[in-house]
N, C-alpha and C positions, 0 to 999 in steps of 0.2 A: 504494500500500500504506500503511495507517495506521501511524503511529509507535507502536512498542511500547516505551515507556520502561521498563517493568518489566523486560523481559528484557535490555535494553541496560544497565541499571543493576545487574542481578543481583538484583533484588528481586521482590516479588509485589504484585499489585494487589488492593485492596479497594474496593468501591463504597459510599460513605457516603450514605445518604438525607438530603436537605436540603429545606427549604421556603424559597423565595426571598421577598424582601419583597413581590413582586408577588402572592404566593399560589401561584405555580406550584411544583410539586414536581418533583424530579429526583434524580439521583445524581451525585456528584463522585468521580472515581477518585482514589485515594490510593496512591502508590507508596512502599513502605518497604523498606529493605534491613535484613536481620537476620543476626546471627551464627548459627552452628549451634545454640547454646543458646536461640535465640529472642529475644535482646536486640537492641534497635535499634542500628544502626551509623551512624545519620545523622550528618552532619557539623555540622548545626545544633544548638544547645543546646535542651533541652526548654523549652517556653514557660512563662511565669509568667502566670497569670490575673490581670488587672488590672480585671476587670469590676466594676461597682458602680452606685451611684446618687448623685445629687447630695445631699450631706448637709444643706446650707443654701443654699436658692435665693438667687442674687444674690451669692454669695461664691465665689471661686476655691478649688479644693481640689487636692491632689496627685493626679495620675493615676498617675505612676510616679516613683520617686526617681532620681537620677543613677545610671547604671550603665555603667561603662566597657566592659563586655562586651556591651552591647546591640547587636544587629545591626539590629533593626527593632521598632517598636511599631505594631500595627495595631488598629483598632477600628471600631465601628459605633454610631451613635446609635439606640437602641431606643425612644426617647421620642417624644412628639408635638410637642415644641418644639425649637427650635434649641439646640445645644450649641456651645461655643467651646473650642478646644484651642490651647494655646501650648506649642511645643516649643523655645522660646528660653531657657528657664531662668527666666522671669519669670511672675508670676501671670496666668492667663488672664482675659479680660474680654470684653464684648460689642462689641469693635472691634479694628482692627488694632493690634498685629501678630498677634493671635490669629486663628485660622482658624475661620470659621463652618462647622458641620457640621449640615446640615438633617436633619429626621427621616428615618430609614432610610439615610442616606448613610454612607459609610465614610471613615476617615482613616488616614494612615500617617505615621510620624515616624521618620526615620533619624538621630536625635540621641541622644548618650549622656548628655546632661544631664537635669535634672529636667523633667518634663512635667506641666502642670497643665490642669485642665478647669473650665469655668464653665457653669452652667445657671441660668435665671431662676427655676425652680421646684424646691423640695425634692422629691426622689423621682424625678427624671428618670433613666431607666436608660440604661446604655451597656455594651457588651461591648468588652473590650480584651485583647490578648495580647502579651506581650513575649518576644522570642526573640533 
């Protein structure tokens, strides 16, 4: 019998259409618990969108400031060139200790300090969400 997380959590399921980086399309089930007035009762904080582009190629920029309430920062490289992410509180650059994020790849940081990002070319795009 398939797992029915929605009923076990007392929530409802919505299928969100997505397009994967491979071009394949599908749906991702989302489970949410809500109060009788329709407001979310999720234990996780609402996400803060940190998406953007590289403002000046070859220079580190802040992806997210220090946040002691951060549980996780996730993102994806939407550009055609490598991006580098540093979640150790120092400026990112194209070598260790920064982590290389190839085109289309995702990253995750479980660090409450400042997170920076580096790209070689102005305008490189990335998606990121902090929660």
